[in-house]
C-alpha positions as CSV (number, residue, x, y, z in Angstrom):
1,X,-11.5,-4.2,-21.0
2,X,-8.3,-6.4,-20.4
3,X,-5.2,-6.2,-19.1
4,X,-1.7,-7.6,-19.8
5,X,-1.8,-9.8,-17.2
6,X,-2.7,-13.5,-18.4
7,X,-5.8,-12.0,-19.7
8,X,-7.4,-11.1,-16.7
9,X,-10.1,-7.9,-16.6
10,X,-8.3,-4.5,-15.4
11,X,-10.9,-4.3,-13.0
12,X,-10.2,-7.1,-11.1
13,X,-6.8,-6.2,-11.3
14,X,-6.9,-2.9,-10.1
15,X,-9.5,-4.4,-7.0
16,X,-6.6,-6.8,-6.4
17,X,-4.0,-4.0,-5.9
18,X,-6.1,-1.9,-3.6
19,X,-7.5,-4.4,-1.4
20,X,-4.5,-6.3,-0.8
21,X,-2.4,-3.0,0.0
22,X,-5.2,-1.8,1.8
23,X,-5.1,-5.0,4.0
24,X,-1.3,-4.1,4.4
25,X,-1.9,-1.2,5.7
26,X,-3.9,-2.9,8.1
27,X,-1.7,-4.9,9.3
28,X,1.2,-2.7,9.5
29,X,-0.9,-0.2,11.6
30,X,-1.5,-2.5,13.8
31,X,1.8,-3.7,14.5
32,X,4.0,-0.6,14.4
33,X,1.1,1.1,17.1
34,X,1.1,-1.6,19.2
35,X,4.8,-0.5,20.3
36,X,4.8,3.4,19.1
37,X,2.3,5.8,20.5
38,X,1.2,8.2,17.9
39,X,1.4,11.2,19.5
40,X,5.0,10.9,20.0
41,X,5.5,10.2,16.7
42,X,3.7,13.2,15.6
43,X,5.7,15.1,17.7
44,X,9.2,13.9,16.6
45,X,7.9,14.7,13.0
46,X,7.0,18.1,14.2
47,X,3.4,18.4,13.6
48,X,0.9,19.2,15.5
49,X,-0.4,15.9,17.8
50,X,-4.2,17.2,19.1
51,X,-5.3,13.6,19.0
52,X,-3.9,9.8,17.8
53,X,-6.6,9.4,15.4
54,X,-4.6,11.9,12.8
55,X,-1.4,9.9,13.7
56,X,-3.4,6.8,12.9
57,X,-4.8,8.3,10.1
58,X,-1.5,10.0,8.3
59,X,0.4,6.5,9.1
60,X,-2.5,4.4,7.4
61,X,-2.6,6.4,4.5
62,X,1.0,6.6,4.4
63,X,1.1,2.2,4.4
64,X,-1.6,2.3,1.9
65,X,0.3,4.2,-0.3
66,X,3.7,1.8,0.2
67,X,1.4,-0.9,-0.5
68,X,0.5,0.0,-3.9
69,X,3.6,0.5,-5.0
70,X,4.6,-2.9,-3.2
71,X,1.6,-4.9,-5.1
72,X,2.2,-2.9,-8.3
73,X,5.5,-3.8,-9.0
74,X,4.7,-7.3,-8.0
75,X,2.4,-7.0,-10.6
76,X,4.5,-5.8,-13.2
77,X,6.6,-8.8,-12.4
78,X,3.7,-11.1,-13.3
79,X,3.8,-9.9,-17.1
80,X,5.1,-12.5,-19.5
81,X,8.3,-11.7,-20.8
82,X,8.4,-11.3,-24.7
83,X,12.3,-11.8,-26.2
84,X,12.4,-10.0,-29.6
85,X,14.7,-12.2,-32.3
86,X,17.2,-10.2,-34.3
């Protein structure tokens, strides 16, 4: 099972996508919540702010999703361009 990115196996591309976006989410959460309290953020969004763990979890998965989108676009640009002759 090969991907279209220079013969790299598809499994390896998927693992690279998930792992790098996971690291992006972890670093982003660490930077964001160094200055912002997650309970205040949940209050502003109108969600029930029982504990900080809910805010950390929701933000982590949101940032993980954004990281997956970001890395997917980067992987899309790694594909070689094929020019069609007329």
